[in-house]
N, C-alpha and C positions, 0 to 999 in steps of 0.2 A: 289259760283266761282265752274266753270265745266270745267275741263282741256280736250281737245279733240283735235282730229287731223283728216284730212282727211280720210274718209272712216274708221274712227275709233267709237267705241261705246263711249257714253259721260261718263267721269267720275266724278261722283258726288264727291265734296271733299269741306266741311265745316269745319272750325275750332270749337275744342271743340266737335267735333261728331265723335264715333268710327268708324273705317274700319277694315272689314275683307280682307285680304290682302292675296294672293297666288301667290308663283312664281315656276314655273316648270321649270324643265331642259330640255335642248333642245332635241327634239325627244323623249321626255320621259326617256332619258338616266340619270343615276345618276348624282347628284351634290356633293355627299359626298361618298368618296370611303373608309374613315376611320375614327375613332375617333378623329383624330388632325384636318381633314379637320370640324368636326362638332364644335370642340372648336374655331377653328380660324372664322368660321361663325360667332359663337356667340359673339367673341370679337370684330368682326368688327360692328356686330348689337349694342352692349353695347355703343360703340364708338359713333355711327351715332345717335342713339337715342337722347343721350345727346347735340349732334352737332345741331341736328334740331329741338330739342324740341317735341319730340313725346314720348308719354308714353304708354308701352307696357303692356297689361294685360293678355293674353294667346299666346301660340304658340307651334309648333311641328315639328320637323324637320324630314320628311320622306326621303327614299332613293333618290327620283328624285323629290320631292317639299317641299316647306315650306307653313306652314299657320301662319300668324299673326293677332292678334286682338289688334289693338292699336289706340290712340287717338292724333290727333296733336294739338299742340297749336295755330298754325297759319295755314290759308289755304295755301296748297300746299306744307306744311311740309313733308307728306308722300311720295310724288313723289321726290321730292329731296332727302330724306334719302334713299329710294329704289334705286333711281339712282346711288347714290355715293358709298352706302357700297356694293350695289351688284357689282359694277365695280371692288371694291377694293378686294373683296372677289374672284372673277374672275382672278385676278392678282396673288393672293396667292395661289390658286388652281392650275392653269397652271404652276407657277413656281415650286410647289411640285411635280407635275406629269407629267414634262416634254411635256406639250401640248401648243397649241395656238388655237386662235378662241374663238367662243361664246361658253359661257356655259348656258344660259337661253334662254328660249323660249318667245322671243319677250318682250313685255312689261307685267308687272304684272296686274293681274286682282284685283280689289279691289270694293268692296259695302259697303254704309253706313248701320249702324245697330244701330236699336233704342234700348230704354232701357227697363226695366223691362224683360219679359221672354225671349225676342229674343236676348238679350245681354247675358244673362246665359245661353240659349241655345245653343248660337254660340260659346261661351266658351268652353262648353262640347263637340260640335261637333268636334272642334280644337282637344282636348286633347285624344277624343276617335278615332282618325285617326288610331291609330296602332292597335285597337280592331277590327275596322272594315276591316283593311287589314291583319287580321289572323296573326300578328306578335307576338301579345302577347293575354292574355286572359283577363287581367286587365290593365288600364291605369297606375298604380302604379307600372307595371313590365317594363314599357320603360323608360329609362334615359332620353330622349331628347324631353321634352316637359314640360311644366309649371305645370302640374298637381301635383308633389311634392310640389311646392310653394304654389298654390293655394289650394289643398285638404290636404295636409299632415303637412303644416306648416313649411315646410323647407326653408331656407335662399335662396333666388334666387333675386340677385342684378339685375336683368334685368328686374324686375315685377315692377308695381305701380298700387295697388289696385285702381279699379274703384268704383264709388261711389254705383253702383249695387251690387259690392261684398261687399262693407262695410257695407251696409244695412243687410246683412245676419246675423250678430252679433255684440255683443258689444266689442268684443276683438277678437285678432288673434285667440285663439283657437276656440270660439264658431263659428267664420267665417269659418275657415277651417272644422269644424266638419259638419255645416249646408251645406257648399259646396260639400263636400264629400256624402251626403246623398243624395243630386239630382241624383248621378249617379245609386242610386238603381231603379231609374226610367230609362226605356228604352226611348231612345228619339224617338219620333214617326216617322215612315217612311215618313209621309207625310210633317213634318217639315225638315226633312234632306234633301227631294227634294226641299222644298221651299229655303233653304238656299244654296242648291246647284245652283237652276235657277238663283236667286239673284245675285249670284256670278259669274257666269259665262256671264250673261247679263249685270252686272257690275250696279245693279240697288239699290233700297232702302230697305232693311229688315226689316221692322215694321209694326206696326198699320196702319191703313188707315189716322188716324189722324196725324201721325208723317210723313207718305208721303205725305200727303197735305201740312203739314209745309215745308218740303223740297222743292216740289214744287212750292210754293210761295216763296220761297227765290230764287230757280233756274231758274223758268219759263221752266223747261223742265218737261216732263213725267216721273214718277219715278217708276212707275210699271213695272211688268215683261210683255212682249209682247209673244203673243202666237208663238210657234215654228214652223216654216216652213210657205211656203207661203201662203197669203188669198186665199180661195177658190173662183174661179169665180161664178159670179152669172149665173143661168141658166133661160131661159125663159120656160123650161120646166116644169109642174106642179109636 
C-alpha cells in the first residue's frame, strides 16, 4: 500500500518492512529545549509504539529533528503512530513553553529499508548523527540515541531487536559487541548520500532485488530519480 496525497511524493508503506523516518522542526527551529522535553518525547513515543503496533530498532533525538528506524506490524501503522504521538508531543511542548502553533515541518519523511547491510548501515547512520554534527566525538557520548541499547547492552524499553541485529550473535552480549565493532568502519560517503537521497525522495533503500519486489507489490517506481529537471534534447550535434 502507498499513502499519497495531491502534489506529494508517494510514501511506500508495507507491513513488516522497516522504515527510516525523519521528522524536522518547523523552519529548522529546535523541537527540544531541554532534557525534560526529550524525556516527554520518548514517553509519547513509547506509548505510541505499543498502541499502533510498531517496533523501534534505532533512534536519535537531535536539536531540531528526529530519526527513527521502525517496523510496522500493519500497513499504515507508522503514519497513524506519527500523526497521533507527534500531535500529543506538540501539546506538551506548547504547554510547557507557553507557545501556540505548529512545531513540525509538515509531514514526516520515510523510506523503506531492505535487509542485510542496508538495515545495519541505516541504524549506524542514525546513531552517528551527533558525531557528524560535531556534537560529540563518539556515539557513546550522546545520551539521546539508541546506541547505548544496541551497542552497549544497556536496558532501553523503547527498542525491539530486528532480525538483522539478532543475527549478529547468539546472545545479547555478543550481539552488542558485534554491532559495536561495526562502528570501527567509517560509513562510506557514497552510502551516506544514498541514505539521504532515498529518504529525501521517500523511495526504497536496498538491493535491486528488494526494489523490484517492492515495485511488484506497489506498482510504483521505487528508485531515486535524478535531481533537477531533465535536460532538453538538442538538434545540434
